[in-house]
C-alpha positions as CSV (number, residue, x, y, z in Angstrom):
1,X,248.6,18.1,300.2
2,X,246.0,18.0,297.5
3,X,243.1,17.3,297.6
4,X,242.5,18.7,301.1
5,X,241.4,16.1,303.5
6,X,239.9,18.6,306.0
7,X,237.6,21.5,305.0
8,X,237.0,24.5,307.2
9,X,234.0,24.3,309.5
10,X,230.7,25.1,307.8
11,X,232.1,24.6,304.3
12,X,229.8,21.6,303.6
13,X,226.7,23.6,304.7
14,X,227.7,26.5,302.5
15,X,228.1,24.2,299.5
16,X,224.7,22.6,300.1
17,X,223.1,26.0,300.4
18,X,224.7,27.2,297.2
19,X,223.5,24.0,295.4
20,X,220.0,24.6,296.7
21,X,220.0,28.2,295.6
22,X,221.3,27.3,292.1
23,X,218.6,24.5,291.8
24,X,215.9,26.9,292.8
25,X,217.1,29.5,290.3
26,X,217.2,26.9,287.6
27,X,213.6,25.9,288.4
28,X,212.4,29.5,288.3
29,X,214.2,30.1,285.0
30,X,212.5,27.0,283.5
31,X,209.0,28.1,284.7
32,X,209.6,31.6,283.2
33,X,210.8,30.1,279.9
34,X,207.7,27.9,279.6
35,X,205.4,30.9,280.3
36,X,207.2,33.2,277.8
37,X,207.1,30.4,275.2
38,X,203.4,29.8,275.8
39,X,202.7,33.5,275.4
40,X,204.7,33.8,272.2
41,X,203.0,30.7,270.7
42,X,199.5,32.1,271.6
43,X,200.2,35.5,270.2
44,X,201.8,34.3,267.0
45,X,199.8,31.3,266.0
46,X,196.4,31.7,267.8
47,X,195.7,35.4,268.1
48,X,197.4,36.4,264.8
49,X,196.5,33.2,262.9
50,X,199.9,33.2,261.2
51,X,199.2,30.0,259.4
52,X,196.1,31.4,257.6
53,X,195.7,34.6,255.6
54,X,193.6,37.5,257.0
55,X,190.9,38.1,254.4
56,X,188.9,41.3,254.2
57,X,185.6,40.9,252.4
58,X,183.9,43.9,250.9
59,X,180.5,43.8,249.3
60,X,179.3,46.4,246.8
61,X,175.6,46.5,245.9
62,X,173.9,48.5,243.3
63,X,170.5,48.3,241.6
64,X,168.7,49.7,238.6
65,X,164.9,49.7,238.2
66,X,164.2,48.2,234.8
67,X,160.4,48.4,235.2
68,X,158.0,48.9,238.1
69,X,158.2,45.2,239.0
70,X,161.7,44.3,237.8
71,X,165.0,45.5,239.3
72,X,168.5,44.7,238.1
73,X,170.7,43.9,241.2
74,X,174.5,44.0,240.8
75,X,176.6,42.4,243.6
76,X,180.4,42.8,243.6
77,X,182.6,41.0,246.1
78,X,186.1,42.2,246.7
79,X,188.5,40.0,248.7
80,X,191.9,41.3,249.9
81,X,194.6,39.6,252.0
82,X,195.8,42.0,254.7
83,X,197.8,39.4,256.7
84,X,201.5,38.5,256.6
85,X,200.8,35.2,254.8
86,X,200.9,35.4,251.0
């Protein structure tokens, strides 16, 4: 006769234990997923600044004495984008 009207002894306790173990595993998996997602977000968008380019600034200075009191100063600025954003 289906469904069974009588279950073996201890069956209900085993089912409740299995449900508790599965619920605990699901909670642990959720916590791990939140931690991994937080780490990924930090490393990609905060640490690496993915949204903004990485600029290297290089200054080149040179001078030429035009007279004893007057110097010609030449300043060159070179910017280069070394990040993944173009």
